[in-house]
C-alpha positions, 0 to 999 in steps of 0.5 A: 939407695934405700934406707934398708940398703944403707949402713948408718955412718957419719953421713946420716943426719937428723935421727931421732934417738931416745935414751931410756936409763935404769942406772947401773955402773955407767951411771955411778958416781962416788957415794962418799963412802968409798964406793959409787952408786947409780946417780948420773942421768941418761942425758949425762951419760949420753954427753960423754959419747960424742954423739954430735960428732956422728950426728950434728943434727941429732934429736935425743930424748931422755927418759930416767925409767929408774935409778937403781943398781942392775940387781934391782932392775925388774921385768916391770922396768922392761915393760915400762921401756916397752910401753915407751917404745910403742909410743914413740916417734923415734927411730931408735932406743938406747937402754942403759943400766948396770951389766950384772942383768943386762943380758936378761934385760935384753932378752926380756925386751927381744920377747916383748918389744913389738913396737918396731923400734929397735932397743940397743941395751948396753952399760959399762964395766968401768964406772965414770970415775975410773980411768978408761971408763968404757961407758961412752964408747959403749953408748956410741956403738948402741946409738948406731946399733939402734939407728942401723937400718940393718937392725930393723926387724930385730927387737932388741940387741946387746951391744958392747965393746964394739960387739953386737950380740943376739940377746938369746945367746948372749952371757956375761962371762967375766966379773970385770972385763970390759970385754965381759960379754960373749956368745960363745962357744957356738955362735959369737957376736952377730956383728960390730962397730968400726970407724962408726960404721955397723955391720950385722953380717950374722943378724937373725932373719926374725925374732924367734924360729921364723915367727913372731914372739907369742907375747908380742901384741898383747897387753901388759899383764896386771901381774907377773907370776912368780917363778923360782930358779934352782940349780942343781949340783953335786949331792944337791939336798931336796930341800933346795926343791921342796922349799919351792912347793907351797911357797907361792910360786907359780912355776920353776926352772931346774938347771940340771947338770950337763944336758939337764940331769938331777941325783937320782935321789932328787927324782921323786921331789922333782916329780912332786914339783912337776905335779904342783906346778909347770917346770922347765928343765935347763941345762947347767952349761948354759950353752948349746941345747938341753938334752931330750933323749939320750940319758935313761938312768934315773935322773936322766932327762929322758925320765924327767921329760916323761914325768912332765918337765918341759925342756928349755931348749937353747935357752940357759936357766935364767933366760928360761925363767924369763920366758916361763914367768912370761908365759904364766903371766900372760896365761900361755901354755908353757909347753907351747911357748918353749916349742919355740926354743927347741 
């Protein structure tokens, strides 16, 4: 039996795993003020996962990349994790952080991780001071995924509540449930963990549309572009968009209603914004693909795209912002990059 044919189970021995910790709920303890704050190290988080029951001879290394809440995780931190992946001799990496931006981190790593070492991102909804804290189980599942030969070729996954998700489609869909992450309603999880066995029957064949990420193999950019994200709602005032122009942004993402539409009174402002910088048009619902050729009324996607806006394709607005940020930071043509997500 070859390595590619195996499923990682309790019989596997002596793997090498790296834990990269960023903080978050999974690392939080009482702060003396009635709340909790990230404080536990990656080693302390992993200790509760019972990994020695799966691999008695596990070699584990720990890197504290940051100790912050999820709202304070940045692309710069993810670039640090990618550099760690590029230089490690480990078989897999588990990334732990807060859940509020976990979907963005997993997707950022999907785009950037060209190391060949799989990164399984996870966290917790219940901090370690609460009954039924879910962090240890999530870490165990993430470790199994990170070391699974079935994950070979996938830059990253988001592993949560015994489910394995494709970072392109997963979203945090509940504020407090331990089943907070979903890839619905169309795709669903690409795999799951049961009895310490990884099953990935729906794993994608490759990273992006059958090709490599446009950001793979590139040196770290000296700085990251500033990209604005604006969501349009009923009666949205034009100031929401006009304030982006001349404020130091180099790009913008608009989450339009429905399939990617804006009120008619915003069309002149959107056009000016598109003349000032690259603008990506995403759909506010976030599931499915943004429309390109259905609605021709003023503010519909046909006219907006004809004015020069770039369709986000299958990406929601938050993930489109990550792609546009990286495209501009690496000096790539945003339209060519987003064509991979059509």
